[in-house]
N, C-alpha and C positions, 0 to 999 in steps of 0.2 A: 322589042328589045334591040338596041343598036349594036353594031359590031363592037363598039368599045365596051359595052356592058357584058356582052356575051363572052368575050375573051379578056376580061379585065385583068386577071392574074398575069396573063402573058404580056399584056401591054405594060403593066407595072414593072414586071421583070426586065423588059427591054428598056424602060425608062431609067431603072437603076443603073444598068450597064451604060446607057447613053450619058447619064449624068456624070458618072465617074470618068468616062472618056472625055467629056467636054471640060470637066474640072481639071483634067491633066493636060489636055491639048490647048485649051484656051483660058489660062488662069486670069487673064485681064478681064475677060467677059464675066467670069465668076466674081472677081473682085468688084466689078461695077454693080452687079446685082446685090452683093453683100453690103455695099455702101448705101443702098436705099433702105435705111433702117431708122426707125424712130422708137425710142424707149425699148430697145431690144426686139422690136417687132419688124420683121422684114416686110416692106410695103409691097414688093412684087408678089411674094408668097401670100400676103394678106389679100390682095386683089383676087388671086386664084381661089383662095379659101372662100372668099365672099361669093364668088361665082358658084362654088359648090353648095354653099349654105342657102343661097337665095331661092332655088327651086323648091326646097323643102318648106321655107317660110311662107311661100305662096299657098301651101296647103294648110297653114294654121288658120283654123276657123275660130274667130273670137268667141262665137256663141258656144263652142264646145269647151272652152276653158273652164266654165263653171262646172262641167261634168267630171273634171279630173279628180276632184275631191272624193268622188265615189270609188276611186281606185287607190287608196292610200298605201297598199302593200308594196307596189313598185317603187314609190318614193322612199318608203321606209328601208327597203333593201339597199337602194342606192346610197342613202345616208349612212347606214350602218357599215356597209362594205368600204365606202370611200374614207370614212373618218375614224372608225373604230377598229378596222382590220388592216386595210391596205398599207398605210404608212409603216405599221409595226411589222407586218410580214416581210415587207421590202427591206427594212433594217435588219431583220433576223437573217434573211437570205444573204444579204451583203456580208454580215459578220461570218456566217457559216462558210461561204465560199472563199472570202479573201483573208480570213484569219485561220481557216482550218483546211479546206479542200485545196486551195491554191497557195497555201502558205509558202511552199518551196519555189513557186514560180513568180511571185510578186514581192518586191521590196516592201517592208512594213509601212514606210511613209506613203508609198504609192497606194497600198491597200487601204489605208485610212481615207485617202482622198477619194478612191473609188466608192467606198462605202458611203461617204458623205454625198456624192453625186446620186447614188441610188436612193438615199433617203429623200433628197429633194424631189426626185421623180415620183416616189411613192406618195408624197404629201401633196401633189399637185394634180388632181383629177382634171380630165380634159374639158375644154369649153367649146372649141370650134368644130373639130373634126367629128365629134359625136353626131352632129346633124347629118354628116355624110354617111356614117355607118348606119344610123337609124333609117335613112332613106333607102339604103341598099337592102335593108331587112324588112322594108315595108312597115316601119315603125309608126306609131301614132305621133303625128307632128306636134300637136298641142301638148301631149304629155311629155314628150322629149324636151320641149321648151320649158315646161315647168321644172323638170328634173335638173336641167342645166342651170336655170335661174336660181333655184334654191341652193344648188351646189356652189354657185358663184358667191352668194351671200354668205354661206358658211365659210368659204375659203378666205374671205376678207378677215374673219375673226379667228379662224382656227389654224391657218397655214403657219404663221410665225410661231405660235406657241408649240405646235407639234414638232416643227423643225428644230426649234431651240431645245426642246426636251430630248429629242433623239440624237442631236449633234453634241449636246452638252455645252452649247454656247448660248449666251443671252442677248448678244448684240446683233440680232437678226434684223436687217433692214429690208423690209419688203419693198420691192420696186413697184410702188403704186401706179406709176405711169404705165408700166407694162401690163399690170393687172387690169386697170381701168380702160386703157386703150384697146386691149384685146376684147373685153366685154362689149365695148361700144362697136368695134369693127365687126365682130363675128356674131353678135347677138342682136344688139339694139338696131343698128342700121339695116341689116338684112330683114329683120322683123318689120320695121317701118315700111321698107320697100315692098315686102310681101303683102302687107295689109293694104297698102296703097294700090298695088296691082289687083288684088281681089276686088277692091271697091270700084276700080275702073272697068274690070271685066264684067262684074255683076253676076251673071248666070253661072251655075255650077258647071254646066257643060263647057262653057267658054274657059272657065278656070282650069278644068281638067285638060282641055285641049292645049292650052298655053303651057301647062306644066309638062306635058308630053313633048312639046317642042323644045323647051329649055333644058330639060333633064339631061340629055346627052352632053351638053356643054359643061355640066357639073362633073361628069366623068372625065371629060377632057381636062378640066381644071385639076382634078386629082392626079392624072398622069403627068401633067406639066409640073405640078408641085413636087411630086416625087423626083422628077428629073433635076429640078433646081436644088432640092435638099441634098441629093447625092452628089450633085456638082459642087456644092459648097463644101462638102466634107470628103470629096473624092481623094484628096491628097492624104488626109488623115487615115483613111481606110487602107491606102496603099503603103503608107509608112509604118503603120502599127497594126497589122492584121491580127497578130496573136493576142495582143492586149484587148482589141475590140471583141474578139471571139470570147475571151474570158469574161469580160464585162457583160456580154450578151446572155451568158448562161443564166444568172439569177434573174435577169429581166424576163427572159422567156418563161422560166418556171413561174415567176410571179404573174405574168400576163395570163397564161393558161389556167393557173390555179385560181386567180381572182374571178375570171370569167366563169369557171366551173362552179365555184361557190355561189355566185349570184344567180347563175342560170338555173342551177338545181334548186336553190331556195325559191326562185320564182315559180318553177314547175311544181314544187311541193305545195306552195301556197295558192296554186291555181290562178296565177296571174296570166292574163291574156298575152299571147305571143307578141302582139304589136307593142306591148309595154315591156314584156320580159326581155326581149332581145336588146333594145336600147338600154334598159336598166343594167344588164350585164356588161354591155360594151362601154358604158360610161366609166365604170370602175376599172376597166382594163386599159383604156388609153390614158395618156398623160397630157397635161398642160405644159408642153416642153418649152414654150417661150418663157414662162415664168421660172421653170426649173433652171434653164440655162442662164437666165439673167441673174438669179440669186447665186448660182455657183460662181459666176464670173465676179460678182461683187464681193463675195466672201473669200474666195480662194484664188482668183486671178484667171485671166483669159487662157493661159496655157497650163492650168492645173489639171490634175487627175479628176477632180470633181466635175469640172466643166466637160472633160472628155466623156465621163460616164453619162452625163445628161445628153450629150450629142449622140452617143450610142443608142440611147433610148429613142431618139428621133429616127435613127436608121432602122431599128428593129420594129418600130410600131406599125408601119404600113403593111408589111408582109404578114405580120401576126394578125392584125385586125382583119385583113382580107380573108385569112384562113378561118377566123372566127365568124365572120359574116357568112361565109359559105356553109359552115357547120350550122349556124342558126337557121339559115334558110332550108337546109336539108331536114332539120328536126322540127320544123314548124307544125307538121301534122301530129306530132306527139302531144302537143298541148291540147287540153280538153276544150279550151276556149280559143278561137282563132285570133 
């Protein structure tokens, strides 16, 4: 285990602080990074995420894909949690906090905007970073790929109707460029590269040795990604700390609640830990590129909805690291490893 993996939480914390400092001290640098964007996908961040995903894709054995159908429970949990529970609990928490608990702290118009942003987050399960969390919990690479792929297919058909229902608007324009580009960048290309690498290396021992060499670079990519994300949003954090803290409350409750629901269900159904951990983590994290893009297109760049989706980005990494640590500590409680 590299020094980056051993003290990952510390490095990520330092990356957050460094990102905010850089965003404040060198805004021109941050603006240059922000400008490298296609269809709401930042290309600099995309390269780093690709570096994180690639080592896991090297571990995807095509021969094992036919065996994933023997474990339907993990996929069923993922689909039920992501599409029948998560969007609606996020909407309910948004209403509870911004129309009841925080009613004296937030103007009604702003509250409606924040609720809209939370709904967009809840309806967009993660595509890219799930591979990172799965790798950190020693998840089954082939099964994680299956879960993400099925999720992406469902998202194409279910995202707009669910958002339209919960927001009460019908003219939802799904940014297909963002959705398709993200799937290609974060799933298709790393998978092709991983399969090509396996074919070139041939022997299982050489594949394992290669993965051990490139795996630390994935962690470095995660740290650099956090620094850039916090650099891009550093000024927002400093300008509106109270609002960000308020928005973070329902997101935190949702994240830990959804993880607990999926993880306990997997435990009760005796799903192996290598499937159960990624299964629970997929529902916990969000496809923030899609959520941010839709928020901007529906409500505007400076809207409260867009801000709420950005807070989702800021909250996600620390939350996911804490859940990865919990999943690793509780691996031995599962009857099947």
